[in-house]
Each structure stands twice: as structure tokens, then as C-alpha cells.
TORPA-4810 file (N, C-alpha, C, O; in nm, 3 decimals):
<nodes>
NODE_1_0.085_-0.119_0.000_0.000_0.000_0.000_0.089_0.125_0.000_0.179_0.136_0.082_M
NODE_2_0.063_0.218_-0.091_0.150_0.337_-0.098_0.138_0.425_0.026_0.035_0.428_0.093_P
NODE_3_0.247_0.497_0.053_0.250_0.592_0.164_0.171_0.716_0.123_0.192_0.771_0.015_V
NODE_4_0.080_0.758_0.209_-0.004_0.874_0.179_0.068_1.000_0.225_0.114_1.009_0.339_K
NODE_5_0.078_1.098_0.137_0.144_1.223_0.171_0.059_1.341_0.124_-0.030_1.327_0.040_I
NODE_6_0.087_1.458_0.182_0.020_1.581_0.142_0.121_1.695_0.149_0.228_1.682_0.210_A
NODE_7_0.086_1.806_0.086_0.177_1.920_0.080_0.095_2.047_0.085_-0.011_2.056_0.024_F
NODE_8_0.144_2.147_0.158_0.076_2.276_0.164_0.177_2.386_0.131_0.283_2.397_0.194_V
NODE_9_0.142_2.468_0.033_0.228_2.577_-0.013_0.142_2.675_-0.090_0.059_2.635_-0.172_D
NODE_10_0.160_2.804_-0.066_0.076_2.904_-0.133_0.123_2.935_-0.275_0.055_3.008_-0.348_D
NODE_11_0.237_2.881_-0.316_0.292_2.911_-0.449_0.260_2.798_-0.546_0.299_2.683_-0.524_N
NODE_12_0.189_2.831_-0.655_0.146_2.731_-0.752_0.264_2.659_-0.816_0.259_2.537_-0.836_L
NODE_13_0.370_2.732_-0.849_0.487_2.669_-0.910_0.547_2.565_-0.816_0.580_2.454_-0.858_V
NODE_14_0.560_2.601_-0.689_0.616_2.507_-0.591_0.527_2.382_-0.578_0.578_2.271_-0.565_N
NODE_15_0.397_2.401_-0.581_0.305_2.287_-0.571_0.322_2.193_-0.691_0.323_2.071_-0.676_R
NODE_16_0.337_2.252_-0.810_0.353_2.170_-0.930_0.487_2.095_-0.931_0.493_1.979_-0.970_N
NODE_17_0.592_2.163_-0.886_0.724_2.099_-0.879_0.721_1.982_-0.782_0.774_1.875_-0.811_V
NODE_18_0.659_2.003_-0.666_0.648_1.896_-0.566_0.574_1.776_-0.625_0.619_1.662_-0.609_F
NODE_19_0.463_1.801_-0.692_0.383_1.692_-0.749_0.464_1.613_-0.852_0.457_1.490_-0.855_A
NODE_20_0.541_1.683_-0.935_0.622_1.614_-1.036_0.729_1.526_-0.970_0.756_1.415_-1.017_R
NODE_21_0.787_1.574_-0.861_0.890_1.495_-0.792_0.829_1.368_-0.733_0.888_1.260_-0.744_K
NODE_22_0.714_1.380_-0.671_0.652_1.266_-0.605_0.601_1.164_-0.706_0.598_1.044_-0.677_I
NODE_23_0.561_1.210_-0.824_0.506_1.120_-0.925_0.608_1.020_-0.978_0.573_0.926_-1.049_Q
NODE_24_0.735_1.040_-0.944_0.839_0.945_-0.985_0.827_0.813_-0.910_0.884_0.713_-0.953_H
NODE_25_0.753_0.810_-0.799_0.755_0.694_-0.711_0.615_0.631_-0.702_0.518_0.696_-0.663_F
NODE_26_0.607_0.503_-0.739_0.479_0.433_-0.735_0.432_0.403_-0.594_0.313_0.378_-0.572_D
NODE_27_0.525_0.404_-0.498_0.488_0.369_-0.361_0.449_0.492_-0.278_0.436_0.482_-0.156_D
NODE_28_0.431_0.607_-0.344_0.387_0.728_-0.277_0.256_0.775_-0.341_0.241_0.773_-0.463_L
NODE_29_0.163_0.817_-0.259_0.034_0.866_-0.308_0.006_1.005_-0.250_0.006_1.022_-0.128_E
NODE_30_-0.019_1.103_-0.336_-0.054_1.237_-0.290_-0.203_1.240_-0.257_-0.287_1.222_-0.345_I
NODE_31_-0.235_1.262_-0.130_-0.374_1.270_-0.086_-0.434_1.404_-0.127_-0.544_1.410_-0.180_V
NODE_32_-0.359_1.511_-0.101_-0.401_1.644_-0.146_-0.282_1.738_-0.143_-0.183_1.714_-0.075_F
NODE_33_-0.294_1.847_-0.219_-0.198_1.956_-0.215_-0.280_2.083_-0.187_-0.367_2.119_-0.266_I
NODE_34_-0.252_2.148_-0.076_-0.333_2.262_-0.032_-0.259_2.394_-0.057_-0.136_2.398_-0.049_A
NODE_35_-0.333_2.502_-0.088_-0.271_2.631_-0.116_-0.242_2.715_0.009_-0.174_2.817_-0.001_P
NODE_36_-0.293_2.674_0.125_-0.266_2.749_0.249_-0.301_2.662_0.369_-0.358_2.554_0.355_N
NODE_37_-0.265_2.713_0.489_-0.285_2.635_0.611_-0.431_2.608_0.642_-0.465_2.497_0.683_G
NODE_38_-0.516_2.707_0.624_-0.659_2.687_0.653_-0.720_2.581_0.563_-0.797_2.497_0.608_N
NODE_39_-0.685_2.586_0.434_-0.734_2.485_0.341_-0.684_2.347_0.379_-0.758_2.249_0.371_S
NODE_40_-0.559_2.339_0.420_-0.502_2.211_0.463_-0.581_2.152_0.579_-0.616_2.034_0.576_C
NODE_41_-0.608_2.233_0.680_-0.681_2.184_0.797_-0.824_2.144_0.763_-0.876_2.048_0.818_L
NODE_42_-0.887_2.218_0.673_-1.022_2.182_0.632_-1.023_2.049_0.558_-1.113_1.967_0.578_E
NODE_43_-0.924_2.028_0.472_-0.918_1.902_0.398_-0.888_1.785_0.491_-0.942_1.675_0.474_Q
NODE_44_-0.802_1.806_0.589_-0.773_1.701_0.687_-0.900_1.665_0.764_-0.926_1.547_0.790_L
NODE_45_-0.977_1.766_0.801_-1.099_1.745_0.880_-1.201_1.661_0.803_-1.277_1.585_0.863_K
NODE_46_-1.203_1.675_0.670_-1.303_1.606_0.588_-1.265_1.461_0.558_-1.350_1.383_0.513_E
NODE_47_-1.139_1.424_0.581_-1.094_1.289_0.546_-1.129_1.188_0.654_-1.126_1.220_0.773_L
NODE_48_-1.162_1.066_0.614_-1.174_0.957_0.708_-1.036_0.925_0.765_-0.936_0.944_0.696_N
NODE_49_-1.029_0.878_0.889_-0.898_0.852_0.953_-0.804_0.767_0.868_-0.684_0.794_0.865_P
NODE_50_-0.857_0.665_0.800_-0.771_0.577_0.721_-0.718_0.644_0.594_-0.627_0.593_0.529_E
NODE_51_-0.776_0.759_0.559_-0.734_0.831_0.439_-0.637_0.945_0.470_-0.584_1.008_0.379_K
NODE_52_-0.612_0.971_0.598_-0.525_1.081_0.636_-0.382_1.058_0.586_-0.334_0.945_0.585_L
NODE_53_-0.314_1.166_0.544_-0.173_1.150_0.503_-0.087_1.107_0.621_-0.107_1.151_0.734_P
NODE_54_0.010_1.021_0.592_0.105_0.980_0.695_0.215_1.084_0.711_0.272_1.101_0.819_Q
NODE_55_0.245_1.154_0.602_0.348_1.259_0.603_0.289_1.385_0.541_0.231_1.381_0.432_V
NODE_56_0.305_1.497_0.610_0.260_1.627_0.559_0.381_1.717_0.543_0.451_1.747_0.641_L
NODE_57_0.406_1.761_0.420_0.512_1.858_0.393_0.454_1.999_0.403_0.347_2.026_0.348_F
NODE_58_0.525_2.088_0.473_0.470_2.219_0.505_0.566_2.331_0.465_0.683_2.330_0.504_V
NODE_59_0.516_2.426_0.388_0.591_2.549_0.361_0.582_2.638_0.484_0.489_2.624_0.564_D
NODE_60_0.676_2.729_0.500_0.675_2.816_0.618_0.607_2.950_0.594_0.524_2.992_0.675_L
NODE_61_0.640_3.017_0.484_0.588_3.151_0.460_0.457_3.143_0.381_0.458_3.125_0.259_E
NODE_62_0.345_3.156_0.452_0.213_3.155_0.387_0.126_3.261_0.451_0.142_3.291_0.569_M
NODE_63_0.033_3.320_0.374_-0.058_3.419_0.431_-0.161_3.355_0.522_-0.185_3.234_0.514_P
NODE_64_-0.222_3.434_0.610_-0.329_3.394_0.702_-0.278_3.304_0.814_-0.294_3.337_0.931_E
NODE_65_-0.218_3.192_0.779_-0.164_3.100_0.879_-0.029_3.050_0.827_-0.023_2.982_0.725_M
NODE_66_0.080_3.084_0.898_0.210_3.041_0.849_0.236_2.894_0.885_0.158_2.831_0.956_N
NODE_67_0.348_2.842_0.834_0.378_2.701_0.854_0.398_2.661_0.998_0.361_2.551_1.037_G
NODE_68_0.457_2.750_1.079_0.479_2.720_1.220_0.344_2.704_1.291_0.326_2.610_1.369_I
NODE_69_0.252_2.794_1.264_0.118_2.785_1.325_0.047_2.658_1.281_-0.018_2.592_1.362_Q
NODE_70_0.060_2.623_1.153_-0.003_2.501_1.103_0.055_2.378_1.173_-0.020_2.289_1.213_L
NODE_71_0.185_2.373_1.187_0.250_2.259_1.253_0.201_2.246_1.396_0.174_2.135_1.443_I
NODE_72_0.189_2.358_1.467_0.144_2.354_1.606_0.004_2.294_1.618_-0.022_2.218_1.711_Q
NODE_73_-0.084_2.328_1.526_-0.221_2.276_1.531_-0.224_2.129_1.491_-0.286_2.047_1.559_I
NODE_74_-0.158_2.094_1.381_-0.159_1.956_1.333_-0.096_1.863_1.436_-0.142_1.750_1.455_V
NODE_75_0.009_1.909_1.503_0.077_1.825_1.602_-0.019_1.782_1.713_-0.007_1.672_1.766_R
NODE_76_-0.114_1.870_1.748_-0.211_1.837_1.854_-0.329_1.756_1.798_-0.369_1.657_1.859_V
NODE_77_-0.384_1.797_1.684_-0.503_1.731_1.630_-0.472_1.596_1.566_-0.557_1.507_1.567_L
NODE_78_-0.351_1.581_1.510_-0.314_1.457_1.442_-0.174_1.414_1.489_-0.078_1.423_1.412_Y
NODE_79_-0.163_1.369_1.612_-0.031_1.344_1.673_0.052_1.237_1.603_0.174_1.235_1.620_P
NODE_80_-0.010_1.147_1.526_0.065_1.041_1.458_0.120_1.085_1.322_0.201_1.014_1.262_L
NODE_81_0.076_1.200_1.273_0.120_1.248_1.142_0.263_1.300_1.151_0.300_1.368_1.246_M
NODE_82_0.344_1.266_1.050_0.481_1.314_1.043_0.484_1.445_0.965_0.429_1.454_0.855_H
NODE_83_0.548_1.546_1.023_0.547_1.680_0.964_0.688_1.719_0.922_0.780_1.722_1.004_L
NODE_84_0.704_1.747_0.794_0.835_1.784_0.741_0.825_1.921_0.675_0.744_1.940_0.583_I
NODE_85_0.905_2.014_0.720_0.911_2.147_0.659_0.979_2.135_0.523_1.081_2.067_0.509_V
NODE_86_0.923_2.201_0.423_0.983_2.208_0.290_0.980_2.355_0.249_0.875_2.408_0.214_L
NODE_87_1.097_2.419_0.253_1.100_2.565_0.240_1.227_2.612_0.171_1.318_2.533_0.148_T
NODE_88_1.232_2.740_0.139_1.354_2.799_0.084_1.436_2.864_0.195_1.549_2.904_0.171_V
NODE_89_1.380_2.874_0.314_1.445_2.948_0.423_1.533_2.855_0.506_1.490_2.748_0.548_F
NODE_90_1.657_2.898_0.528_1.749_2.818_0.609_1.812_2.899_0.722_1.921_2.868_0.769_D
NODE_91_1.740_3.006_0.766_1.795_3.088_0.874_1.768_3.023_1.009_1.674_2.945_1.024_D
NODE_92_1.851_3.056_1.106_1.848_2.990_1.236_1.714_3.003_1.306_1.666_2.906_1.366_D
NODE_93_1.654_3.122_1.300_1.530_3.145_1.375_1.417_3.055_1.325_1.344_2.997_1.405_E
NODE_94_1.404_3.043_1.193_1.296_2.959_1.139_1.319_2.812_1.171_1.224_2.740_1.203_R
NODE_95_1.444_2.767_1.162_1.474_2.628_1.195_1.439_2.600_1.341_1.375_2.500_1.372_I
NODE_96_1.480_2.691_1.430_1.454_2.674_1.573_1.304_2.672_1.601_1.257_2.589_1.679_F
NODE_97_1.229_2.764_1.540_1.085_2.770_1.562_1.015_2.645_1.510_0.921_2.595_1.572_E
NODE_98_1.060_2.593_1.395_0.999_2.472_1.339_1.023_2.352_1.430_0.933_2.271_1.450_A
NODE_99_1.143_2.340_1.484_1.174_2.229_1.574_1.090_2.241_1.701_1.036_2.142_1.749_I
NODE_100_1.080_2.362_1.756_0.999_2.383_1.876_0.852_2.351_1.851_0.783_2.298_1.938_K
NODE_101_0.804_2.383_1.731_0.662_2.361_1.700_0.629_2.214_1.687_0.514_2.174_1.702_A
NODE_102_0.731_2.131_1.660_0.707_1.988_1.651_0.734_1.926_1.515_0.687_1.816_1.488_G
NODE_103_0.809_1.996_1.428_0.842_1.939_1.297_0.931_1.817_1.313_1.021_1.816_1.398_A
NODE_104_0.906_1.714_1.231_0.988_1.593_1.233_1.111_1.604_1.145_1.206_1.528_1.160_N
NODE_105_1.109_1.699_1.052_1.222_1.715_0.961_1.218_1.852_0.896_1.121_1.926_0.909_G
NODE_106_1.327_1.886_0.825_1.340_2.020_0.766_1.421_2.006_0.639_1.541_1.980_0.643_Y
NODE_107_1.355_2.023_0.524_1.420_2.011_0.394_1.408_2.142_0.316_1.322_2.225_0.343_L
NODE_108_1.496_2.157_0.218_1.491_2.273_0.130_1.425_2.236_-0.002_1.432_2.121_-0.046_L
NODE_109_1.359_2.333_-0.064_1.281_2.305_-0.184_1.365_2.263_-0.303_1.313_2.204_-0.397_K
NODE_110_1.495_2.293_-0.301_1.579_2.249_-0.412_1.635_2.109_-0.391_1.714_2.061_-0.473_D
NODE_111_1.595_2.042_-0.283_1.635_1.903_-0.263_1.573_1.817_-0.373_1.465_1.847_-0.424_D
NODE_112_1.642_1.709_-0.408_1.599_1.624_-0.519_1.480_1.538_-0.481_1.444_1.526_-0.364_T
NODE_113_1.419_1.478_-0.583_1.307_1.387_-0.559_1.348_1.270_-0.471_1.273_1.231_-0.382_A
NODE_114_1.467_1.215_-0.493_1.513_1.103_-0.412_1.537_1.146_-0.268_1.522_1.066_-0.176_I
NODE_115_1.574_1.273_-0.248_1.591_1.324_-0.111_1.456_1.327_-0.038_1.448_1.294_0.080_S
NODE_116_1.352_1.367_-0.109_1.218_1.366_-0.050_1.177_1.223_-0.016_1.124_1.196_0.092_L
NODE_117_1.203_1.131_-0.109_1.168_0.990_-0.087_1.243_0.934_0.034_1.185_0.865_0.118_R
NODE_118_1.371_0.964_0.043_1.451_0.915_0.156_1.404_0.976_0.288_1.407_0.910_0.392_N
NODE_119_1.361_1.102_0.284_1.313_1.169_0.405_1.186_1.101_0.456_1.169_1.084_0.577_A
NODE_120_1.099_1.063_0.365_0.975_0.995_0.404_1.007_0.861_0.470_0.952_0.827_0.574_I
NODE_121_1.097_0.785_0.408_1.137_0.655_0.462_1.204_0.672_0.598_1.175_0.599_0.693_T
NODE_122_1.293_0.768_0.606_1.366_0.794_0.731_1.271_0.826_0.843_1.285_0.775_0.955_N
NODE_123_1.173_0.910_0.815_1.079_0.954_0.918_0.984_0.842_0.960_0.962_0.822_1.079_S
NODE_124_0.927_0.770_0.862_0.825_0.669_0.891_0.884_0.538_0.944_0.834_0.483_1.042_L
NODE_125_0.988_0.489_0.880_1.039_0.356_0.912_1.147_0.356_1.019_1.164_0.258_1.091_E
NODE_126_1.221_0.466_1.030_1.332_0.469_1.123_1.312_0.568_1.237_1.394_0.578_1.328_Q
NODE_127_1.201_0.642_1.232_1.176_0.741_1.337_1.277_0.853_1.338_1.301_0.915_1.441_G
NODE_128_1.338_0.879_1.222_1.442_0.980_1.214_1.388_1.120_1.198_1.267_1.141_1.190_G
NODE_129_1.480_1.216_1.193_1.446_1.356_1.173_1.521_1.404_1.050_1.627_1.466_1.062_A
NODE_130_1.468_1.377_0.931_1.540_1.408_0.808_1.563_1.558_0.790_1.472_1.639_0.809_P
NODE_131_1.686_1.593_0.752_1.720_1.732_0.727_1.817_1.741_0.611_1.899_1.652_0.590_M
NODE_132_1.806_1.848_0.534_1.907_1.877_0.433_2.041_1.895_0.505_2.044_1.946_0.617_S
NODE_133_2.152_1.855_0.442_2.283_1.864_0.511_2.313_2.002_0.569_2.362_2.013_0.681_P
NODE_134_2.283_2.108_0.492_2.312_2.243_0.542_2.225_2.276_0.663_2.269_2.346_0.754_S
NODE_135_2.100_2.225_0.663_2.010_2.248_0.775_2.057_2.173_0.898_2.052_2.225_1.009_I
NODE_136_2.104_2.049_0.879_2.152_1.968_0.991_2.268_2.038_1.062_2.275_2.038_1.185_A
NODE_137_2.358_2.096_0.985_2.471_2.167_1.047_2.421_2.287_1.128_2.467_2.311_1.239_R
NODE_138_2.328_2.362_1.070_2.274_2.478_1.141_2.199_2.435_1.267_2.209_2.500_1.370_K
NODE_139_2.123_2.325_1.258_2.046_2.276_1.373_2.138_2.239_1.489_2.110_2.271_1.604_A
NODE_140_2.248_2.172_1.458_2.345_2.137_1.563_2.404_2.262_1.627_2.423_2.268_1.748_L
NODE_141_2.432_2.361_1.543_2.486_2.487_1.595_2.384_2.558_1.684_2.420_2.612_1.789_D
NODE_142_2.257_2.557_1.641_2.150_2.619_1.721_2.138_2.551_1.856_2.131_2.617_1.959_I
NODE_143_2.135_2.417_1.855_2.119_2.343_1.979_2.235_2.367_2.075_2.215_2.373_2.196_L
NODE_144_2.355_2.380_2.021_2.471_2.405_2.109_2.461_2.544_2.171_2.498_2.562_2.287_S
NODE_145_2.412_2.642_2.094_2.396_2.777_2.148_2.287_2.781_2.253_2.301_2.847_2.356_K
NODE_146_2.175_2.711_2.227_2.064_2.709_2.322_2.106_2.646_2.454_2.068_2.693_2.561_V
NODE_147_2.186_2.539_2.446_2.228_2.472_2.568_2.321_2.558_2.651_2.327_2.546_2.773_S
NODE_148_2.395_2.647_2.583_2.488_2.734_2.657_2.417_2.856_2.714_2.453_2.903_2.823_L
NODE_149_2.318_2.908_2.643_2.246_3.026_2.691_2.098_3.012_2.659_2.049_3.071_2.563_S
NODE_150_2.027_2.934_2.739_1.885_2.909_2.711_1.803_3.037_2.707_1.824_3.130_2.785_P
NODE_151_1.709_3.039_2.614_1.621_3.155_2.599_1.495_3.135_2.681_1.450_3.022_2.697_K
NODE_152_1.437_3.243_2.733_1.310_3.228_2.805_1.199_3.187_2.711_1.206_3.215_2.591_P
NODE_153_1.096_3.121_2.764_0.982_3.083_2.683_0.909_3.206_2.631_0.893_3.306_2.702_N
NODE_154_0.864_3.198_2.506_0.786_3.308_2.449_0.648_3.257_2.413_0.626_3.136_2.404_T
NODE_155_0.555_3.348_2.394_0.420_3.309_2.360_0.418_3.240_2.224_0.497_3.273_2.135_S
NODE_156_0.329_3.146_2.209_0.316_3.073_2.084_0.274_3.166_1.971_0.198_3.260_1.992_S
NODE_157_0.325_3.137_1.851_0.285_3.217_1.735_0.138_3.195_1.701_0.079_3.275_1.629_S
NODE_158_0.080_3.088_1.753_-0.063_3.065_1.730_-0.147_3.179_1.784_-0.251_3.213_1.727_L
NODE_159_-0.103_3.237_1.892_-0.182_3.343_1.954_-0.195_3.466_1.866_-0.285_3.547_1.885_E
NODE_160_-0.105_3.480_1.768_-0.115_3.595_1.677_-0.236_3.583_1.585_-0.275_3.681_1.520_S
NODE_161_-0.297_3.463_1.580_-0.418_3.445_1.499_-0.540_3.505_1.568_-0.643_3.526_1.504_L
NODE_162_-0.530_3.531_1.699_-0.645_3.573_1.777_-0.642_3.722_1.807_-0.535_3.783_1.813_L
NODE_163_-0.760_3.781_1.826_-0.769_3.920_1.869_-0.736_3.928_2.018_-0.728_3.826_2.085_S
NODE_164_-0.717_4.049_2.069_-0.685_4.066_2.210_-0.797_4.014_2.300_-0.771_3.950_2.402_E
NODE_165_-0.922_4.040_2.262_-1.034_3.991_2.341_-1.041_3.838_2.337_-1.070_3.775_2.438_R
NODE_166_-1.014_3.779_2.221_-1.015_3.633_2.209_-0.904_3.571_2.294_-0.923_3.466_2.354_E
NODE_167_-0.789_3.636_2.297_-0.680_3.586_2.382_-0.721_3.590_2.530_-0.693_3.498_2.606_K
NODE_168_-0.789_3.699_2.568_-0.833_3.714_2.706_-0.932_3.603_2.743_-0.921_3.542_2.850_E
NODE_169_-1.027_3.578_2.656_-1.127_3.474_2.682_-1.063_3.335_2.678_-1.101_3.246_2.753_I
NODE_170_-0.965_3.318_2.590_-0.892_3.191_2.586_-0.824_3.163_2.719_-0.827_3.050_2.768_L
NODE_171_-0.764_3.265_2.777_-0.695_3.246_2.905_-0.793_3.201_3.015_-0.761_3.113_3.094_Q
NODE_172_-0.909_3.262_3.018_-1.009_3.221_3.118_-1.061_3.080_3.090_-1.087_3.003_3.182_Y
NODE_173_-1.075_3.047_2.962_-1.119_2.912_2.926_-1.018_2.808_2.974_-1.056_2.703_3.026_T
NODE_174_-0.890_2.837_2.954_-0.784_2.746_2.997_-0.788_2.726_3.148_-0.759_2.617_3.198_I
NODE_175_-0.824_2.832_3.219_-0.830_2.823_3.366_-0.955_2.752_3.416_-0.971_2.731_3.536_K
NODE_176_-1.043_2.713_3.324_-1.160_2.637_3.363_-1.287_2.717_3.383_-1.387_2.664_3.431_G
NODE_177_-1.284_2.846_3.349_-1.404_2.929_3.364_-1.510_2.885_3.264_-1.477_2.852_3.150_Y
NODE_178_-1.635_2.885_3.304_-1.746_2.860_3.213_-1.776_2.989_3.136_-1.734_3.096_3.179_S
NODE_179_-1.850_2.980_3.023_-1.888_3.103_2.952_-1.961_3.203_3.042_-1.940_3.324_3.031_P
NODE_180_-2.046_3.153_3.132_-2.119_3.241_3.224_-2.022_3.313_3.318_-2.037_3.433_3.343_K
NODE_181_-1.923_3.239_3.371_-1.825_3.300_3.461_-1.739_3.403_3.387_-1.705_3.507_3.443_Q
NODE_182_-1.702_3.372_3.262_-1.622_3.467_3.184_-1.702_3.594_3.159_-1.649_3.705_3.171_I
NODE_183_-1.829_3.579_3.125_-1.915_3.695_3.100_-1.924_3.784_3.223_-1.916_3.906_3.213_A
NODE_184_-1.942_3.722_3.340_-1.953_3.800_3.463_-1.822_3.868_3.498_-1.822_3.980_3.549_E
NODE_185_-1.710_3.802_3.472_-1.578_3.858_3.503_-1.545_3.976_3.414_-1.487_4.075_3.460_T
NODE_186_-1.581_3.966_3.285_-1.544_4.069_3.188_-1.655_4.171_3.165_-1.639_4.266_3.087_L
NODE_187_-1.769_4.151_3.234_-1.883_4.243_3.221_-1.932_4.253_3.077_-1.959_4.362_3.026_F
NODE_188_-1.944_4.137_3.012_-2.000_4.130_2.878_-2.107_4.020_2.879_-2.117_3.943_2.974_I
NODE_189_-2.187_4.014_2.774_-2.295_3.915_2.770_-2.240_3.776_2.743_-2.134_3.761_2.683_S
NODE_190_-2.314_3.675_2.787_-2.273_3.537_2.763_-2.278_3.504_2.614_-2.202_3.420_2.567_I
NODE_191_-2.367_3.571_2.540_-2.374_3.549_2.396_-2.246_3.599_2.327_-2.198_3.537_2.233_F
NODE_192_-2.193_3.713_2.377_-2.067_3.764_2.323_-1.954_3.669_2.352_-1.869_3.644_2.266_T
NODE_193_-1.951_3.614_2.473_-1.847_3.518_2.510_-1.853_3.396_2.419_-1.751_3.351_2.366_V
NODE_194_-1.973_3.344_2.400_-1.988_3.225_2.316_-1.947_3.252_2.172_-1.892_3.165_2.105_R
NODE_195_-1.975_3.374_2.123_-1.933_3.410_1.988_-1.781_3.413_1.977_-1.724_3.364_1.879_K
NODE_196_-1.715_3.470_2.079_-1.568_3.473_2.079_-1.512_3.331_2.086_-1.414_3.300_2.017_H
NODE_197_-1.572_3.246_2.167_-1.524_3.108_2.178_-1.540_3.036_2.044_-1.452_2.960_2.004_I
NODE_198_-1.652_3.060_1.975_-1.673_3.001_1.843_-1.566_3.048_1.745_-1.516_2.971_1.663_A
NODE_199_-1.531_3.178_1.754_-1.426_3.232_1.667_-1.290_3.168_1.697_-1.213_3.140_1.606_N
NODE_200_-1.262_3.146_1.826_-1.137_3.082_1.866_-1.130_2.940_1.809_-1.028_2.900_1.754_I
NODE_201_-1.240_2.867_1.823_-1.244_2.730_1.770_-1.218_2.730_1.620_-1.144_2.647_1.568_Y
NODE_202_-1.282_2.826_1.550_-1.267_2.831_1.404_-1.125_2.867_1.364_-1.068_2.804_1.275_E
NODE_203_-1.066_2.967_1.430_-0.932_3.011_1.393_-0.825_2.907_1.425_-0.727_2.895_1.352_K
NODE_204_-0.844_2.831_1.533_-0.747_2.731_1.573_-0.783_2.592_1.521_-0.711_2.495_1.545_L
NODE_205_-0.896_2.583_1.451_-0.940_2.457_1.389_-0.955_2.346_1.492_-0.914_2.232_1.468_H
NODE_206_-1.014_2.378_1.606_-1.044_2.278_1.709_-1.195_2.262_1.720_-1.271_2.347_1.675_V
NODE_207_-1.236_2.150_1.782_-1.380_2.121_1.792_-1.431_2.119_1.935_-1.552_2.121_1.957_N
NODE_208_-1.342_2.116_2.033_-1.387_2.105_2.171_-1.281_2.158_2.267_-1.170_2.193_2.227_N
NODE_209_-1.319_2.163_2.395_-1.230_2.218_2.497_-1.107_2.131_2.521_-1.001_2.182_2.556_N
NODE_210_-1.120_2.000_2.502_-1.005_1.913_2.525_-0.894_1.943_2.425_-0.776_1.937_2.459_S
NODE_211_-0.931_1.976_2.301_-0.830_2.011_2.202_-0.768_2.147_2.234_-0.648_2.168_2.214_Q
NODE_212_-0.850_2.240_2.284_-0.796_2.368_2.329_-0.696_2.346_2.442_-0.589_2.407_2.443_I
NODE_213_-0.730_2.260_2.537_-0.641_2.233_2.650_-0.511_2.168_2.603_-0.404_2.196_2.658_M
NODE_214_-0.520_2.081_2.503_-0.399_2.018_2.449_-0.309_2.122_2.384_-0.187_2.119_2.403_S
NODE_215_-0.369_2.214_2.308_-0.290_2.323_2.249_-0.228_2.410_2.357_-0.113_2.451_2.346_L
NODE_216_-0.306_2.438_2.461_-0.257_2.522_2.570_-0.140_2.458_2.642_-0.042_2.525_2.675_A
NODE_217_-0.149_2.328_2.666_-0.041_2.257_2.735_0.084_2.255_2.649_0.194_2.284_2.698_Y
NODE_218_0.069_2.221_2.521_0.184_2.211_2.433_0.254_2.346_2.415_0.377_2.352_2.409_K
NODE_219_0.175_2.453_2.407_0.233_2.585_2.377_0.254_2.672_2.500_0.289_2.790_2.491_N
NODE_220_0.230_2.610_2.619_0.256_2.679_2.746_0.177_2.808_2.758_0.231_2.911_2.797_K
NODE_221_0.045_2.801_2.724_-0.043_2.915_2.745_-0.090_2.916_2.888_-0.106_2.810_2.949_W
NODE_222_-0.112_3.032_2.941_-0.172_3.041_3.075_-0.074_3.013_3.187_-0.111_3.018_3.304_G
</nodes>
């Protein structure tokens, strides 16, 4: 049975190049190619569990929801999925953020078709963390610097998807407040609270409070 994969990238040329590379291999099946993070999450939501991609390749620079934000959400909603960054960016900050978000690997878009194939095998069969050689060197350098001078925790980039009021209500939700308690605390109507909560669910692509709590735990909210 072929390995199911998917790719998300806002650039049409990049999507076509990726598809041509993957078509070289009969043991790989493209489930979908999405033009942005929101579309990717919607397509994942519509698939039956047995149809979900085993490996998702993710671009970093995308409008509305960037690759780091997408990885953070997918890591919680689909914990068994392998996430590999496929990007043109090889700067230290992006590599570090991708690793923190939960990426299983980090490749560059000019890597060959066989490199993509090997990365899939490495990740699925060997539990490895496939990286382009130049990225692997940078990652080792980043890790050595972090171990010598650890940085304080920063807020998750996911929170940039939310308005200030939504962030405030999210914090109360994480603390276990009911919509009625949040409304009384913030002196707003319960209908307004519920509308904000619905917006939070939509923006973060979650369906219930347990998924919100999982995101909160992983990203150290609250």
C-alpha cells in the first residue's frame, strides 16, 4: 500500500514541482496539495482517519496562517502524522521555531526527488528527523547555542491568529471558567463570550475544549 502524503504551499509553481517529484515513485500517493494552512486543515478534517496522510510537507511563509502555526495545530489534532518542513528558508530562527513547534524534519525546496523519498522513509520507518545537510549543520549549531544560553519561553505564534479579546477569553477558558463566569468577570454578555469562543475554535481549527487544552499545554499558554 502506498504511503499517503500531502503538501501545503501558497505558491502554484512550488506545488507543481512537488507533485512532479513525487510522481516518480509508485509507492507514494498524494492525498491532497493545499494552497494554504486553513485549506489544509479543512481538507484534513473532511478525510476519514484511514485516508489521512502519513506525512505532511509544510511550507513556512504563507498568508493567514504560516507554517509554524499550522505545525502547532496539526501536532495536537493529528499526533501520529509526520510533519516535514519544505521551504527555501534556512535561517536559524525559522529552523529553531519549526523544531519547537514539533516538525519531524526540515528540507529545502531544491532538494531532489530522491531526497524527499529518503526523508519519508527515514521519518516513517526509522523514526528519524530528516534534514538537508546544510540544515543539519545549522540545527546542531543552534542546539549548542541554546544549551549554553537558554532563551526564556515566548508566547506561541498561534496566539497571533487571535484578537486581544479572544486571547483574554482563551486564558479564562484554559483556567476552567465557564462562559457564564467569563461573561460575569469581563462584564459582557454570555452570547458575546460564546461568539468569541466560536471564533477561537474556528481560527485554531479545534472542535472542543479538550483540544484547546492540548494546544494550551503544548504551547505553554496560561
